[in-house]
PDB file of N, H, CA, C and O in Angstrom:
ATOM      1  N   UNK A   1       0.770  -1.335  -0.063  1.00  0.00           N
ATOM      2  CA  UNK A   1       0.163   0.126   0.227  1.00  0.00           C
ATOM      3  C   UNK A   1       0.777   0.923  -0.125  1.00  0.00           C
ATOM      4  O   UNK A   1       1.972   0.658   0.004  1.00  0.00           O
ATOM      5  N   UNK A   2       0.508   2.201  -0.698  1.00  0.00           N
ATOM      6  H   UNK A   2      -0.463   2.416  -0.802  1.00  0.00           H
ATOM      7  CA  UNK A   2       1.355   3.085  -1.340  1.00  0.00           C
ATOM      8  C   UNK A   2       0.228   4.530  -0.749  1.00  0.00           C
ATOM      9  O   UNK A   2      -0.994   4.514  -0.603  1.00  0.00           O
ATOM     10  N   UNK A   3       0.981   5.401  -0.569  1.00  0.00           N
ATOM     11  H   UNK A   3       1.974   5.414  -0.687  1.00  0.00           H
ATOM     12  CA  UNK A   3       0.363   6.729   0.039  1.00  0.00           C
ATOM     13  C   UNK A   3       0.083   7.331  -0.945  1.00  0.00           C
ATOM     14  O   UNK A   3       0.845   7.064  -1.874  1.00  0.00           O
ATOM     15  N   UNK A   4      -1.035   8.370  -1.284  1.00  0.00           N
ATOM     16  H   UNK A   4      -1.654   8.587  -0.529  1.00  0.00           H
ATOM     17  CA  UNK A   4      -1.246   9.454  -2.216  1.00  0.00           C
ATOM     18  C   UNK A   4      -0.443  10.058  -2.994  1.00  0.00           C
ATOM     19  O   UNK A   4      -0.471  10.190  -4.218  1.00  0.00           O
ATOM     20  N   UNK A   5       0.708  10.636  -1.761  1.00  0.00           N
ATOM     21  H   UNK A   5       0.730  10.529  -0.767  1.00  0.00           H
ATOM     22  CA  UNK A   5       1.772  11.326  -2.429  1.00  0.00           C
ATOM     23  C   UNK A   5       2.616  11.132  -3.298  1.00  0.00           C
ATOM     24  O   UNK A   5       3.240  11.922  -4.007  1.00  0.00           O
ATOM     25  N   UNK A   6       2.623   9.397  -3.184  1.00  0.00           N
ATOM     26  H   UNK A   6       2.116   8.756  -2.609  1.00  0.00           H
ATOM     27  CA  UNK A   6       3.780   9.144  -4.073  1.00  0.00           C
ATOM     28  C   UNK A   6       2.937   7.860  -5.191  1.00  0.00           C
ATOM     29  O   UNK A   6       3.431   6.796  -5.562  1.00  0.00           O
ATOM     30  N   UNK A   7       1.821   8.305  -5.458  1.00  0.00           N
ATOM     31  H   UNK A   7       1.419   9.170  -5.156  1.00  0.00           H
ATOM     32  CA  UNK A   7       1.673   7.382  -6.408  1.00  0.00           C
ATOM     33  C   UNK A   7       2.084   7.121  -7.721  1.00  0.00           C
ATOM     34  O   UNK A   7       2.012   6.030  -8.286  1.00  0.00           O
ATOM     35  N   UNK A   8       2.505   8.138  -8.167  1.00  0.00           N
ATOM     36  H   UNK A   8       2.563   9.024  -7.708  1.00  0.00           H
ATOM     37  CA  UNK A   8       3.014   8.337  -9.653  1.00  0.00           C
ATOM     38  C   UNK A   8       3.959   7.079  -9.729  1.00  0.00           C
ATOM     39  O   UNK A   8       4.183   6.596 -10.839  1.00  0.00           O
ATOM     40  N   UNK A   9       4.795   6.255  -8.055  1.00  0.00           N
ATOM     41  H   UNK A   9       4.612   6.647  -7.153  1.00  0.00           H
ATOM     42  CA  UNK A   9       5.577   5.125  -8.197  1.00  0.00           C
ATOM     43  C   UNK A   9       4.843   3.885  -8.522  1.00  0.00           C
ATOM     44  O   UNK A   9       5.395   2.893  -8.997  1.00  0.00           O
ATOM     45  N   UNK A  10       3.415   3.980  -8.215  1.00  0.00           N
ATOM     46  H   UNK A  10       2.967   4.786  -7.829  1.00  0.00           H
ATOM     47  CA  UNK A  10       2.996   2.343  -8.072  1.00  0.00           C
ATOM     48  C   UNK A  10       3.720   1.623  -9.265  1.00  0.00           C
ATOM     49  O   UNK A  10       4.224   0.508  -9.132  1.00  0.00           O
ATOM     50  N   UNK A  11       3.744   2.533 -10.769  1.00  0.00           N
ATOM     51  H   UNK A  11       3.334   3.439 -10.877  1.00  0.00           H
ATOM     52  CA  UNK A  11       3.942   1.333 -11.724  1.00  0.00           C
ATOM     53  C   UNK A  11       5.636   0.685 -11.293  1.00  0.00           C
ATOM     54  O   UNK A  11       5.705  -0.527 -11.090  1.00  0.00           O
ATOM     55  N   UNK A  12       6.722   1.392 -11.192  1.00  0.00           N
ATOM     56  H   UNK A  12       6.666   2.377 -11.357  1.00  0.00           H
ATOM     57  CA  UNK A  12       7.816   0.789 -11.021  1.00  0.00           C
ATOM     58  C   UNK A  12       8.162   0.018  -9.441  1.00  0.00           C
ATOM     59  O   UNK A  12       9.214  -0.489  -9.051  1.00  0.00           O
ATOM     60  N   UNK A  13       6.756   0.170  -8.702  1.00  0.00           N
ATOM     61  H   UNK A  13       5.901   0.581  -9.019  1.00  0.00           H
ATOM     62  CA  UNK A  13       6.627  -0.780  -7.141  1.00  0.00           C
ATOM     63  C   UNK A  13       6.155  -2.306  -8.150  1.00  0.00           C
ATOM     64  O   UNK A  13       6.614  -3.437  -7.992  1.00  0.00           O
ATOM     65  N   UNK A  14       5.222  -1.910  -9.070  1.00  0.00           N
ATOM     66  H   UNK A  14       4.848  -0.992  -9.199  1.00  0.00           H
ATOM     67  CA  UNK A  14       4.532  -3.130  -9.143  1.00  0.00           C
ATOM     68  C   UNK A  14       5.231  -3.556 -10.725  1.00  0.00           C
ATOM     69  O   UNK A  14       4.594  -4.324 -11.446  1.00  0.00           O
ATOM     70  N   UNK A  15       6.195  -3.155 -11.055  1.00  0.00           N
ATOM     71  H   UNK A  15       6.712  -2.532 -10.469  1.00  0.00           H
ATOM     72  CA  UNK A  15       7.147  -3.983 -11.717  1.00  0.00           C
ATOM     73  C   UNK A  15       8.436  -4.490 -11.332  1.00  0.00           C
ATOM     74  O   UNK A  15       9.087  -5.112 -12.171  1.00  0.00           O
ATOM     75  N   UNK A  16       8.913  -4.299 -10.118  1.00  0.00           N
ATOM     76  H   UNK A  16       8.384  -3.793  -9.437  1.00  0.00           H
ATOM     77  CA  UNK A  16       9.703  -4.519  -9.201  1.00  0.00           C
ATOM     78  C   UNK A  16       9.032  -5.588  -8.125  1.00  0.00           C
ATOM     79  O   UNK A  16       9.927  -6.170  -7.513  1.00  0.00           O
ATOM     80  N   UNK A  17       8.098  -5.881  -7.844  1.00  0.00           N
ATOM     81  H   UNK A  17       7.370  -5.408  -8.341  1.00  0.00           H
ATOM     82  CA  UNK A  17       7.558  -6.742  -6.953  1.00  0.00           C
ATOM     83  C   UNK A  17       7.110  -8.059  -7.415  1.00  0.00           C
ATOM     84  O   UNK A  17       7.208  -8.470  -8.571  1.00  0.00           O
ATOM     85  N   UNK A  18       6.548  -8.765  -6.289  1.00  0.00           N
ATOM     86  H   UNK A  18       6.468  -8.431  -5.350  1.00  0.00           H
ATOM     87  CA  UNK A  18       5.814  -9.938  -6.495  1.00  0.00           C
ATOM     88  C   UNK A  18       4.707 -10.191  -5.988  1.00  0.00           C
ATOM     89  O   UNK A  18       4.173 -11.300  -5.985  1.00  0.00           O
ATOM     90  N   UNK A  19       4.107  -8.816  -5.341  1.00  0.00           N
ATOM     91  H   UNK A  19       4.541  -7.915  -5.343  1.00  0.00           H
ATOM     92  CA  UNK A  19       3.248  -9.065  -4.303  1.00  0.00           C
ATOM     93  C   UNK A  19       2.201  -7.641  -5.025  1.00  0.00           C
ATOM     94  O   UNK A  19       2.613  -6.680  -5.675  1.00  0.00           O
ATOM     95  N   UNK A  20       0.986  -7.920  -4.678  1.00  0.00           N
ATOM     96  H   UNK A  20       0.652  -8.700  -4.150  1.00  0.00           H
ATOM     97  CA  UNK A  20       0.174  -6.731  -4.732  1.00  0.00           C
ATOM     98  C   UNK A  20       0.611  -5.105  -4.342  1.00  0.00           C
ATOM     99  O   UNK A  20       1.062  -4.678  -3.279  1.00  0.00           O
ATOM    100  N   UNK A  21       0.333  -4.447  -5.481  1.00  0.00           N
ATOM    101  H   UNK A  21      -0.034  -4.794  -6.344  1.00  0.00           H
ATOM    102  CA  UNK A  21       0.736  -3.053  -4.938  1.00  0.00           C
ATOM    103  C   UNK A  21      -0.327  -2.081  -5.331  1.00  0.00           C
ATOM    104  O   UNK A  21      -0.581  -1.995  -6.532  1.00  0.00           O
ATOM    105  N   UNK A  22      -1.023  -1.291  -4.431  1.00  0.00           N
ATOM    106  H   UNK A  22      -0.818  -1.361  -3.455  1.00  0.00           H
ATOM    107  CA  UNK A  22      -1.932  -0.424  -4.593  1.00  0.00           C
ATOM    108  C   UNK A  22      -1.912   0.616  -4.149  1.00  0.00           C
ATOM    109  O   UNK A  22      -1.219   0.636  -3.132  1.00  0.00           O
ATOM    110  N   UNK A  23      -2.500   1.907  -4.493  1.00  0.00           N
ATOM    111  H   UNK A  23      -3.063   1.891  -5.319  1.00  0.00           H
ATOM    112  CA  UNK A  23      -2.515   3.408  -3.549  1.00  0.00           C
ATOM    113  C   UNK A  23      -3.548   3.466  -2.367  1.00  0.00           C
ATOM    114  O   UNK A  23      -4.765   3.362  -2.514  1.00  0.00           O
ATOM    115  N   UNK A  24      -3.119   3.585  -1.586  1.00  0.00           N
ATOM    116  H   UNK A  24      -2.130   3.670  -1.466  1.00  0.00           H
ATOM    117  CA  UNK A  24      -4.508   3.971  -0.464  1.00  0.00           C
ATOM    118  C   UNK A  24      -5.435   5.796  -1.290  1.00  0.00           C
ATOM    119  O   UNK A  24      -5.112   6.874  -1.788  1.00  0.00           O
ATOM    120  N   UNK A  25      -6.395   5.167  -0.992  1.00  0.00           N
ATOM    121  H   UNK A  25      -6.657   4.290  -0.588  1.00  0.00           H
ATOM    122  CA  UNK A  25      -7.207   6.174  -1.910  1.00  0.00           C
ATOM    123  C   UNK A  25      -7.314   7.628  -0.953  1.00  0.00           C
ATOM    124  O   UNK A  25      -7.523   7.614   0.260  1.00  0.00           O
ATOM    125  N   UNK A  26      -7.166   8.592  -1.596  1.00  0.00           N
ATOM    126  H   UNK A  26      -6.996   8.603  -2.581  1.00  0.00           H
ATOM    127  CA  UNK A  26      -6.898   9.800  -0.735  1.00  0.00           C
ATOM    128  C   UNK A  26      -7.697  10.056   0.195  1.00  0.00           C
ATOM    129  O   UNK A  26      -7.315  10.919   0.985  1.00  0.00           O
ATOM    130  N   UNK A  27      -9.077   9.414   0.440  1.00  0.00           N
ATOM    131  H   UNK A  27      -9.387   8.713  -0.202  1.00  0.00           H
ATOM    132  CA  UNK A  27      -9.733   9.944   0.998  1.00  0.00           C
ATOM    133  C   UNK A  27      -9.400   8.950   2.153  1.00  0.00           C
ATOM    134  O   UNK A  27      -8.809   9.504   3.079  1.00  0.00           O
ATOM    135  N   UNK A  28      -9.546   8.120   2.262  1.00  0.00           N
ATOM    136  H   UNK A  28     -10.026   7.669   1.510  1.00  0.00           H
ATOM    137  CA  UNK A  28      -9.346   7.228   3.372  1.00  0.00           C
ATOM    138  C   UNK A  28      -7.835   7.349   4.177  1.00  0.00           C
ATOM    139  O   UNK A  28      -7.716   7.049   5.365  1.00  0.00           O
ATOM    140  N   UNK A  29      -6.666   7.857   3.299  1.00  0.00           N
ATOM    141  H   UNK A  29      -6.763   8.101   2.334  1.00  0.00           H
ATOM    142  CA  UNK A  29      -5.687   8.702   4.126  1.00  0.00           C
ATOM    143  C   UNK A  29      -6.077   9.719   4.570  1.00  0.00           C
ATOM    144  O   UNK A  29      -5.951   9.751   5.794  1.00  0.00           O
ATOM    145  N   UNK A  30      -6.613  10.815   4.037  1.00  0.00           N
ATOM    146  H   UNK A  30      -6.715  10.789   3.042  1.00  0.00           H
ATOM    147  CA  UNK A  30      -6.684  12.158   4.773  1.00  0.00           C
ATOM    148  C   UNK A  30      -7.494  11.801   6.000  1.00  0.00           C
ATOM    149  O   UNK A  30      -7.206  12.534   6.946  1.00  0.00           O
ATOM    150  N   UNK A  31      -8.444  10.874   6.280  1.00  0.00           N
ATOM    151  H   UNK A  31      -8.678  10.279   5.511  1.00  0.00           H
ATOM    152  CA  UNK A  31      -9.521  11.063   6.813  1.00  0.00           C
ATOM    153  C   UNK A  31      -8.692  10.070   8.151  1.00  0.00           C
ATOM    154  O   UNK A  31      -9.138   9.962   9.294  1.00  0.00           O
ATOM    155  N   UNK A  32      -7.324   9.385   7.596  1.00  0.00           N
ATOM    156  H   UNK A  32      -6.962   9.473   6.668  1.00  0.00           H
ATOM    157  CA  UNK A  32      -6.992   8.003   8.426  1.00  0.00           C
ATOM    158  C   UNK A  32      -7.786   6.773   9.261  1.00  0.00           C
ATOM    159  O   UNK A  32      -7.875   6.494  10.457  1.00  0.00           O
ATOM    160  N   UNK A  33      -8.181   6.332   8.338  1.00  0.00           N
ATOM    161  H   UNK A  33      -8.108   6.558   7.367  1.00  0.00           H
ATOM    162  CA  UNK A  33      -9.076   5.467   8.080  1.00  0.00           C
ATOM    163  C   UNK A  33      -8.569   4.308   8.306  1.00  0.00           C
ATOM    164  O   UNK A  33      -9.167   3.433   7.681  1.00  0.00           O
ATOM    165  N   UNK A  34      -7.436   3.809   9.143  1.00  0.00           N
ATOM    166  H   UNK A  34      -6.950   4.520   9.650  1.00  0.00           H
ATOM    167  CA  UNK A  34      -6.984   2.721   9.334  1.00  0.00           C
ATOM    168  C   UNK A  34      -7.299   1.580   9.258  1.00  0.00           C
ATOM    169  O   UNK A  34      -6.658   0.702   8.682  1.00  0.00           O
ATOM    170  N   UNK A  35      -8.589   1.424   9.979  1.00  0.00           N
ATOM    171  H   UNK A  35      -9.110   2.138  10.448  1.00  0.00           H
ATOM    172  CA  UNK A  35      -9.296  -0.049   9.673  1.00  0.00           C
ATOM    173  C   UNK A  35      -9.815  -0.456   8.035  1.00  0.00           C
ATOM    174  O   UNK A  35     -10.139  -1.577   7.643  1.00  0.00           O
ATOM    175  N   UNK A  36      -9.782   0.770   7.271  1.00  0.00           N
ATOM    176  H   UNK A  36      -9.520   1.680   7.589  1.00  0.00           H
ATOM    177  CA  UNK A  36     -10.445   0.140   5.998  1.00  0.00           C
ATOM    178  C   UNK A  36      -9.255   0.346   5.078  1.00  0.00           C
ATOM    179  O   UNK A  36      -9.312  -0.312   4.038  1.00  0.00           O
ATOM    180  N   UNK A  37      -8.149   1.149   5.246  1.00  0.00           N
ATOM    181  H   UNK A  37      -8.103   1.683   6.090  1.00  0.00           H
ATOM    182  CA  UNK A  37      -7.108   0.701   4.829  1.00  0.00           C
ATOM    183  C   UNK A  37      -6.604  -0.914   5.115  1.00  0.00           C
ATOM    184  O   UNK A  37      -6.443  -1.868   4.353  1.00  0.00           O
ATOM    185  N   UNK A  38      -6.478  -0.782   6.244  1.00  0.00           N
ATOM    186  H   UNK A  38      -6.609  -0.007   6.863  1.00  0.00           H
ATOM    187  CA  UNK A  38      -6.259  -2.238   6.778  1.00  0.00           C
ATOM    188  C   UNK A  38      -6.833  -3.620   6.067  1.00  0.00           C
ATOM    189  O   UNK A  38      -6.194  -4.669   6.150  1.00  0.00           O
ATOM    190  N   UNK A  39      -7.903  -3.545   5.468  1.00  0.00           N
ATOM    191  H   UNK A  39      -8.422  -2.693   5.401  1.00  0.00           H
ATOM    192  CA  UNK A  39      -9.364  -4.715   5.077  1.00  0.00           C
ATOM    193  C   UNK A  39      -9.129  -4.632   3.859  1.00  0.00           C
ATOM    194  O   UNK A  39      -9.389  -5.597   3.141  1.00  0.00           O
ATOM    195  N   UNK A  40      -8.642  -3.594   3.389  1.00  0.00           N
ATOM    196  H   UNK A  40      -8.431  -2.810   3.973  1.00  0.00           H
ATOM    197  CA  UNK A  40      -8.518  -3.422   1.537  1.00  0.00           C
ATOM    198  C   UNK A  40      -6.797  -4.420   1.569  1.00  0.00           C
ATOM    199  O   UNK A  40      -6.617  -5.376   0.815  1.00  0.00           O
ATOM    200  N   UNK A  41      -5.813  -3.973   2.493  1.00  0.00           N
ATOM    201  H   UNK A  41      -5.959  -3.196   3.106  1.00  0.00           H
ATOM    202  CA  UNK A  41      -4.895  -4.651   2.388  1.00  0.00           C
ATOM    203  C   UNK A  41      -4.737  -6.279   2.510  1.00  0.00           C
ATOM    204  O   UNK A  41      -3.942  -6.943   1.844  1.00  0.00           O
ATOM    205  N   UNK A  42      -5.752  -6.853   3.604  1.00  0.00           N
ATOM    206  H   UNK A  42      -6.397  -6.314   4.145  1.00  0.00           H
ATOM    207  CA  UNK A  42      -6.008  -8.134   3.867  1.00  0.00           C
ATOM    208  C   UNK A  42      -6.551  -8.763   2.557  1.00  0.00           C
ATOM    209  O   UNK A  42      -5.954  -9.703   2.032  1.00  0.00           O
ATOM    210  N   UNK A  43      -7.781  -8.198   1.990  1.00  0.00           N
ATOM    211  H   UNK A  43      -8.266  -7.434   2.416  1.00  0.00           H
ATOM    212  CA  UNK A  43      -8.109  -8.456   0.775  1.00  0.00           C
ATOM    213  C   UNK A  43      -7.200  -8.572  -0.108  1.00  0.00           C
ATOM    214  O   UNK A  43      -6.933  -9.626  -0.685  1.00  0.00           O
ATOM    215  N   UNK A  44      -6.668  -7.530  -0.282  1.00  0.00           N
ATOM    216  H   UNK A  44      -6.885  -6.673   0.186  1.00  0.00           H
ATOM    217  CA  UNK A  44      -5.321  -8.061  -1.729  1.00  0.00           C
ATOM    218  C   UNK A  44      -4.326  -8.762  -1.336  1.00  0.00           C
ATOM    219  O   UNK A  44      -3.528  -9.113  -2.204  1.00  0.00           O
ATOM    220  N   UNK A  45      -4.113  -9.122  -0.084  1.00  0.00           N
ATOM    221  H   UNK A  45      -4.762  -8.837   0.622  1.00  0.00           H
ATOM    222  CA  UNK A  45      -3.242 -10.704  -0.034  1.00  0.00           C
ATOM    223  C   UNK A  45      -4.071 -11.757  -0.063  1.00  0.00           C
ATOM    224  O   UNK A  45      -3.462 -12.813  -0.232  1.00  0.00           O
ATOM    225  N   UNK A  46      -5.411 -11.880   0.054  1.00  0.00           N
ATOM    226  H   UNK A  46      -5.906 -11.022   0.191  1.00  0.00           H
ATOM    227  CA  UNK A  46      -6.228 -12.679  -0.054  1.00  0.00           C
ATOM    228  C   UNK A  46      -6.394 -13.347  -1.524  1.00  0.00           C
ATOM    229  O   UNK A  46      -6.571 -14.528  -1.823  1.00  0.00           O
ATOM    230  N   UNK A  47      -6.251 -11.951  -2.511  1.00  0.00           N
ATOM    231  H   UNK A  47      -6.106 -10.992  -2.268  1.00  0.00           H
ATOM    232  CA  UNK A  47      -6.561 -12.610  -3.762  1.00  0.00           C
ATOM    233  C   UNK A  47      -6.083 -13.167  -4.698  1.00  0.00           C
ATOM    234  O   UNK A  47      -6.807 -13.595  -5.597  1.00  0.00           O
TER     235      UNK A  47
END
């Protein structure tokens, strides 16, 4: 999970890593909604 401020690096991470990479939504990041971000991270791992 990447913060929205570094979303431009998403492609580089996806190219180099063999794990899911996703940018945290700006709304969840700004509202510090850690629970929602955590649940999304877990769902990415399970996919």
